[in-house]
N, C-alpha and C positions, 0 to 999 in steps of 0.2 A: 762662549757658551758654558754656561754652568752645567758639567757633567753629573757631579753628586753633592749632596747636601749632607751634613752630619745630622744624627738624631739631636745631639747636644745643642741647645740654643743658649745664647747669652743676651742679656739687655744692656744697654747703654745708651747714652744720649745722643742723639745725632741732631747735626745741623744741617742745612741746605742751602745753597747761595738761592736757590728759587723762593725760599721764604725766609729772607734775612732776619736775624734776630730772635729766632724761635728755636729752642732746643727741645726734643721731645725723646721720651724713652722708646726704643724700638727694639724688639726682639727678633733676632735673626740666629740661623744657623751658625754654630762656632767655626765651622769649617768647610770649604768648600773646594772642589776640584773642578778647574776651568781648562777651556781649550781655546786657543785662538790661533789666528794666521798672523804671521809677521808680514813686514812690509816686503818682504822679498820672497813670499808666498810660502814659507817654512812653518810647519804646523808645531805647536808648542801646547804641551799639558802639563799644569803645575797645580800641586794643593797649596791653598793659603788658609792661613788662620788668623784670629784677633782681629786687629784693626785692618789691617788688609784684605781680609775676608769681607767686613763689614763695608768697605768703601766700595769693593767689586760689586756687591749685593746692591747697594745704594745707587750706582751707576747703571748697573742693568736694570733695576728698576725704572730709571728715567727713559732707556730705550723703549720700555713697555709702557710709557706713559703714566707712571705712578711716581707720585711724591710721597713723602713722610706721613703727611696728613693721612692718606690712604691706609697706613699700615695700624691706625690708632682705633682703639673703641670708639664708638660714637660720642660717649661723654668727654673721652681725652681730646678726642678732634674738636669737639665744640669749644673746648677750654682754649686750646691752641689757636684756633681761629679767632677767638674773642681777644686772646692776647697780641696776634697779628695784628688785629684792627686797630687796637689801642697803639700800636706802634707807627702805624700808618698816620 
């Protein structure tokens, strides 16, 4: 679970295996604090930033049923969807 999000945001290109061949510019909090349970029931809490923070947020989105297209403005989503359809 993500416990905290920084106020500072960063935008970077993200790809997704759910939408192969498409890279979209996504804005996310630059730093997050995450809590998880290990395989032996240990509790872990750690702060992540940079690429690791973006990856964790991306995967947490999937657990919530969100893909990168859902994070785009309507115009950017339409363009990305068109680009994706061309690739298919």
